[in-house]
C-alpha positions in Angstrom: -71.4 67.4 62.5 -68.8 68.8 60.2 -69.6 72.4 61.4 -69.4 71.3 65.1 -66.1 69.7 64.4 -64.7 72.8 62.7 -65.8 74.9 65.6 -64.0 72.7 68.1 -61.0 72.6 66.1 -60.8 76.5 65.9 -61.7 77.0 69.6 -58.8 74.3 70.5 -56.3 76.1 68.2 -57.2 79.6 70.0 -56.9 78.1 73.4 -53.5 76.7 72.4 -52.1 79.9 70.8 -53.2 81.9 73.8 -52.1 79.5 76.4 -55.1 78.9 78.3 -54.7 76.0 80.5 -56.9 72.9 79.7 -59.2 72.8 82.7 -62.7 73.5 83.5 -61.9 76.9 84.9 -61.6 78.5 81.7 -64.9 79.8 79.5 -63.3 78.8 76.3 -62.7 75.3 77.4 -66.1 74.8 78.8 -67.6 76.2 75.3 -65.2 73.5 73.6 -66.7 70.9 76.0 -70.4 72.1 75.1 -69.8 71.6 71.5 -68.0 68.2 71.9 -71.1 66.7 74.0 -73.4 68.1 71.1 -71.0 66.5 68.6 -71.3 63.1 70.5 -75.3 63.2 70.9 -76.0 63.8 67.1 -73.6 61.0 66.2 -75.6 58.9 68.5 -78.8 60.0 66.6 -76.9 58.5 63.4 -76.4 55.4 65.3 -79.8 55.0 66.3 -81.4 55.8 62.7 -79.0 53.2 61.4 -80.1 50.7 63.8 -83.9 51.5 63.6 -83.8 51.5 59.7 -82.1 47.9 59.8 -84.8 46.9 62.5 -87.7 48.1 60.5 -86.6 46.5 57.5 -86.1 43.1 59.4 -89.6 43.5 60.7 -91.0 44.3 57.1 -89.0 41.3 56.0 -90.7 39.1 58.3 -94.3 40.5 57.6 -94.1 39.9 54.0 -92.8 36.4 54.4 -95.6 35.5 56.6 -98.1 36.6 53.6 -96.1 34.6 51.0 -94.3 37.6 49.8 -90.4 36.9 50.2 -88.5 40.3 49.5 -85.5 38.3 49.0 -86.4 37.6 45.2 -86.9 41.2 44.4 -84.7 42.9 42.0 -81.5 44.5 43.7 -82.6 42.9 47.0 -79.0 41.5 47.7 -77.2 45.2 46.9 -79.9 46.9 48.8 -79.5 44.8 52.0 -75.8 45.1 51.9 -76.3 49.0 51.6 -78.2 49.1 54.6 -75.9 46.8 56.8 -73.0 49.0 55.8 -75.0 52.3 56.7 -75.9 50.5 59.9 -72.3 49.5 61.1 -70.6 52.9 60.0 -73.1 54.8 62.0 -72.3 52.7 65.1 -68.6 53.2 64.3 -69.2 57.2 64.1 -70.8 57.0 67.6 -68.1 55.2 69.3 -65.4 57.5 67.5 -67.3 60.5 68.9 -67.8 59.1 72.5 -64.0 58.0 72.6 -63.1 61.3 71.6 -65.1 63.0 74.2 -64.1 60.8 77.1 -60.6 61.6 76.2 -61.2 65.3 76.0 -63.1 65.0 79.6 -60.2 63.4 81.1 -58.0 65.9 79.9 -59.6 69.0 81.3 -61.0 67.6 84.6 -59.1 69.5 87.4 -58.8 66.4 90.0 -56.8 63.9 87.6 -54.0 62.3 89.4 -51.4 64.6 87.5 -53.4 67.9 88.9 -50.1 70.1 89.3 -49.9 73.2 87.1 -46.3 72.6 86.0 -45.6 72.8 82.0 -45.2 69.2 81.8 -48.8 68.3 83.0 -50.1 71.2 80.6 -48.4 69.7 77.8 -49.9 66.0 79.0 -53.4 67.8 78.8 -52.7 69.4 75.6 -51.5 66.3 74.2 -54.8 64.3 75.4 -56.9 67.1 73.8 -55.2 66.7 70.7 -55.6 63.1 70.7 -59.6 63.5 71.3 -59.4 65.9 68.5 -58.0 63.3 66.2 -60.5 60.9 66.9 -63.2 63.8 66.2 -61.6 64.2 62.6 -61.5 60.2 62.1 -65.3 60.1 63.1 -65.9 62.7 60.4 -64.1 60.6 58.0 -66.4 57.7 58.8 -69.4 60.1 58.6 -68.8 60.8 55.0 -68.8 57.0 54.4 -72.3 56.5 55.3 -75.0 56.6 52.5 -78.3 57.2 54.3 -81.7 57.5 52.4 -83.3 61.0 52.3 -86.2 59.7 54.4 -85.3 57.4 57.3 -88.1 55.3 57.2 -89.8 52.6 55.0 -92.7 55.1 54.2 -93.7 54.5 50.4 -90.7 56.3 48.5 -88.7 56.9 51.4 -85.7 55.0 50.0 -85.6 56.7 46.5 -82.1 57.8 46.1 -80.9 54.8 48.3 -82.2 52.7 45.9 -81.7 52.9 42.0 -82.4 51.2 38.8 -79.7 48.6 37.9 -80.5 47.5 34.4 -78.5 49.0 31.6 -80.1 49.8 29.4 -83.8 49.2 30.2 -86.7 48.7 27.8 -89.7 50.7 28.7 -93.1 49.5 27.4 -95.3 51.9 29.7 -93.3 55.2 30.3 -94.5 56.5 33.5 -95.2 53.2 35.3 -92.0 51.6 34.0 -90.0 54.4 35.3 -91.9 54.7 38.5 -91.2 51.0 39.3 -87.6 51.1 38.6 -86.9 53.2 41.8 -88.8 51.5 44.1 -87.2 49.9 47.1 -88.6 46.0 47.6 -91.1 46.8 50.3 -92.6 50.0 48.1 -92.3 47.7 45.1 -94.7 45.0 46.8 -97.1 47.7 48.2 -97.6 49.0 44.3 -98.2 45.7 43.3 -100.9 45.1 45.9 -102.2 48.6 44.9 -102.2 47.8 41.1 -104.3 44.8 41.9 -106.8 46.6 44.1 -107.0 49.2 41.3 -108.1 46.8 38.8 -110.9 45.9 41.0 -112.1 49.5 41.3 -112.2 50.1 37.5 -115.3 51.8 36.3 -117.1 49.6 33.6 -117.1 52.5 31.2 -113.1 52.9 31.4 -111.8 51.2 28.2 -114.5 48.7 28.1 -113.4 47.0 24.9 -109.6 46.2 25.7 -108.1 43.2 27.3 -108.1 43.4 31.2 -104.3 43.8 31.2 -104.3 46.8 29.1 -107.1 48.3 30.9 -105.1 48.0 34.0 -101.8 49.4 32.3 -103.9 52.3 31.0 -105.4 53.1 34.1 -101.9 53.2 36.0 -100.5 55.2 33.1 -103.4 57.8 33.3 -103.0 58.1 37.2 -99.5 58.6 37.4 -99.8 61.2 34.3 -102.6 62.9 36.2 -100.4 63.1 39.5 -97.5 64.0 37.6 -99.3 67.1 35.8 -101.2 67.9 39.1 -98.0 69.1 40.7 -96.1 70.1 37.8 -98.5 72.3 36.1 -101.3 72.6 38.5 -102.9 75.4 36.5 -103.7 72.6 33.9 -104.7 69.8 36.2 -106.4 71.5 39.0 -107.9 69.8 41.9 -111.3 69.8 40.5 -110.0 68.3 37.2 -107.9 65.7 38.8 -111.0 64.5 40.7 -113.1 64.3 37.5 -110.4 62.3 35.7 -110.0 60.0 38.4 -113.9 59.5 38.6 -113.8 58.7 35.0 -111.3 55.7 35.7 -112.7 54.2 39.1 -116.2 55.7 39.2 -117.4 58.0 41.6 -118.3 55.4 44.3 -114.7 54.4 44.6 -113.1 57.6 44.3 -112.2 57.9 48.1 -111.1 54.3 48.0 -108.2 55.2 45.5 -107.6 58.5 47.2 -107.1 57.4 50.8 -106.0 54.0 50.1 -108.3 52.6 52.4 -107.6 48.7 51.8 -104.0 49.2 50.5 -102.7 51.7 52.9 -101.0 53.5 49.9 -102.5 56.8 49.4 -102.7 58.8 46.0 -100.6 61.7 47.7 -98.0 59.1 48.8 -97.6 58.0 45.0 -97.6 61.6 44.0 -94.6 62.2 46.6 -92.6 59.4 44.9 -93.1 60.8 41.6 -91.9 64.0 42.7 -88.7 62.2 44.3 -88.1 60.5 41.0 -88.4 63.5 38.9 -85.7 65.4 40.8 -83.1 62.4 40.5 -84.3 61.4 36.9 -85.9 64.2 35.1 -85.3 62.7 31.6 -88.7 60.6 31.5 -90.6 63.5 32.9 -89.1 66.1 30.2 -90.0 63.5 27.5 -93.7 63.7 28.8 -93.7 67.5 28.9 -92.3 67.2 25.0 -95.0 64.9 23.8 -97.7 67.3 25.7 -96.5 70.4 23.7 -96.3 68.5 20.3 -99.8 67.3 20.5 -100.8 70.7 21.4 -99.1 72.7 19.4 -97.9 70.5 16.3 -100.7 68.1 16.2 -101.0 67.7 12.6 -97.5 67.1 12.1 -97.3 64.9 15.0 -100.1 62.5 14.0 -98.7 62.4 10.4 -95.1 61.0 11.3 -94.7 57.4 10.2 -92.3 56.7 12.9 -91.9 59.5 15.7 -88.4 59.5 17.2 -87.1 61.9 20.1 -84.3 61.7 22.8 -84.5 63.2 26.3 -81.5 63.7 28.4 -80.3 65.8 31.3 -77.6 67.6 29.3 -76.1 69.4 32.6 -75.6 66.7 35.0 -74.0 68.7 37.7 -72.4 65.8 39.6 -69.6 63.5 38.2 -70.6 61.1 41.0 -74.1 60.3 39.7 -75.1 58.2 36.9 -77.3 59.9 34.2 -80.1 58.6 32.2 -80.9 58.8 28.4 -84.3 58.1 27.0 -84.9 57.2 23.4 -88.5 57.1 22.8 -90.3 55.7 19.5 -93.9 55.7 18.5 -95.3 53.7 15.8 -97.9 55.7 14.1 -99.2 52.8 12.1 -100.9 49.7 12.4 -98.0 47.5 11.5 -97.2 44.9 13.9 -93.7 43.7 13.1 -92.0 47.0 13.0 -88.4 47.0 15.0 -85.7 49.3 15.7 -81.9 48.9 16.6 -80.7 51.4 18.9 -77.1 52.2 19.6 -75.5 54.7 22.1 -72.0 55.7 21.5 -69.6 57.9 23.4 -65.9 58.4 22.8 -63.7 55.9 24.7 -62.7 57.5 28.0 -65.7 59.6 28.1 -68.5 58.0 29.5 -68.7 54.2 30.7 -70.2 52.1 29.0 -69.2 54.0 26.0 -71.1 51.6 23.7 -74.7 50.0 24.1 -77.0 48.3 21.8 -80.4 46.9 22.0 -83.3 45.9 19.5 -86.9 46.7 20.3 -90.0 45.7 18.7 -92.6 48.5 18.3 -96.3 48.3 19.3 -98.8 49.0 16.5 -101.3 52.0 17.1 -104.5 50.5 17.6 -106.9 53.8 18.1 -106.5 56.1 15.2 -106.0 59.9 16.1 -109.1 62.4 15.7 -108.8 64.0 12.7 -109.1 67.4 14.0 -107.2 68.6 17.0 -109.1 67.9 20.1 -109.1 70.2 23.2 -106.4 69.7 25.7 -109.0 68.6 28.3 -112.7 67.6 27.5 -115.1 65.6 29.5 -117.4 64.8 26.7 -115.3 63.6 24.0 -111.7 62.4 23.3 -109.1 65.1 24.5 -105.0 65.5 24.2 -104.8 64.2 27.9 -106.4 60.9 27.0 -104.3 60.7 23.7 -101.2 61.3 25.6 -102.0 58.7 28.0 -102.6 56.3 25.0 -99.3 57.2 23.3 -97.4 56.7 26.5 -98.8 53.0 26.7 -98.2 52.3 23.1 -94.6 54.0 22.5 -91.6 52.1 23.3 -88.4 53.6 25.0 -84.9 52.6 25.7 -83.6 54.0 29.1 -79.7 54.2 29.0 -77.9 55.1 32.0 -74.2 56.1 31.9 -71.3 57.3 34.2 -68.9 59.8 33.0 -65.0 59.1 33.4 -64.2 62.6 34.2 -65.5 66.2 34.1 -66.5 68.7 31.5 -68.4 68.2 28.1 -68.9 64.8 26.7 -70.3 63.9 23.2 -73.0 61.2 23.1 -74.5 60.0 19.8 -77.9 58.1 19.5 -78.2 56.1 16.4 -81.3 54.2 15.4 -82.4 51.8 12.3 -85.7 50.3 11.7 -86.3 47.0 10.2 -87.7 49.1 7.1 -84.5 51.0 7.0 -85.5 54.3 8.2 -82.4 55.9 10.1 -82.3 58.3 13.0 -79.8 60.0 14.7 -79.0 62.5 17.5 -75.6 63.9 18.8 -75.5 66.1 22.1 -73.1 67.3 24.8 -73.6 66.3 28.4 -71.7 68.5 30.8 -70.3 67.0 34.0 -69.4 69.4 36.6 -67.6 69.0 40.3 -71.0 69.9 42.3 -71.0 70.5 45.9 -71.9 66.7 46.8 -68.7 65.8 44.7 -66.5 68.1 47.1 -68.2 66.9 50.0 -68.0 63.2 49.3 -64.2 63.2 47.9 -62.1 66.0 49.7 -63.8 66.4 53.4 -63.2 62.9 54.3 -59.6 63.4 53.1 -58.8 66.5 54.8 -60.5 64.9 58.0 -58.4 62.1 57.9 -55.2 64.3 57.1 -55.9 66.5 60.0 -56.3 63.9 62.3 -52.7 62.8 61.6 -51.1 65.9 61.2 -52.3 67.6 64.5 -50.5 65.3 66.7 -47.5 65.4 64.5 -47.3 69.3 64.6 -47.7 69.2 68.3 -45.1 66.7 68.6 -42.6 68.6 66.5 -43.4 71.7 68.5 -42.9 70.1 71.7 -46.7 70.0 72.4 -47.1 73.7 72.7 -48.7 76.4 69.8 -48.0 79.2 71.8 
């Protein structure tokens, strides 16, 4: 729509400068009319999308209520609902604006309007009407940039990721993969995942973690499956299709393999879950880079890693790319002992005026290590005995993380410091730079609406000053 409005504007100015009469006898005016009709049709699609999205949500709401799952109680529901209504209403305004601008333009160029003589005054009136129509078109473009649409206009699993974001600051993470995964889910997908988790527990093979409590067995199964799906797409040479199937068979057994892959009972396939992981990785890569780092440490520095009393690391996206978006910082601790009373106080500090909030503090209690590490470094993947992939699953489950989220107060480099102190007086610190730049999205969201609105006001003023004529 932005491109079309720019083309309409260029053709309009060209016709004005060349003194081409604004009627359907001129090919250039016909071209403008074709572009304008296309502009209106596309805007109509925006309205249809907004209305359908809201209608589908209402249907989902009624369906979930009928089975005893009211979405109103899900975290972030009110903000999510407000965003959807705002997107629907703005999309309708976009369509109204584009249709009004098209009708005014058609009135201006139709030959048999009452003022159909060819004197200069009539041509000035036609030119004024077309300018007024163009003004409405630019106002429509301004409204267009105020609409926040999800990437996928549907309620397919994960379709609203990016439209619906975490809203807890900071967030305690007990099971890294699954807790990050849940944080991005819209209310509908969240309930689907809850149903999927319950069904997964019923499918667990008797040989999968038989000595653990039921809750721990489910958490480890969830963490293991999400880890496998992440590595399957991020490092396919490591987790091939064949290895993925073997690993899944260890979790649910061969008889239940198709059930969990195709989502026969839940309607949520394994590939849809993998698609959700891909989208989250694109928006918030810091938790997944932490997983990569842990895998490298276990593979290359196994002896050093297992002998650390308390493992500490920080993962952050240091080149943010857009000042409009919040960024995440994951602080991860792994208690490599069997002590049950260990805790750490973690502080995030940023210069006043650099980020907001510029100070955050939280204390978390660390889970003890329950299963000892193998004395010798195991293989990366081993179907017959404990392997590094299994150890990684365990430490993602045992380790504790704090997920800070911050917004910058401006562009450039921001200094962030993470400080932590354990209850046995161990001190940890990490200072790093985060670069915030003016990305394309920033310019589009901040300047194009202003330029569009300015053009809608400036054009008729210029024409009035020049006596309605450019040429």
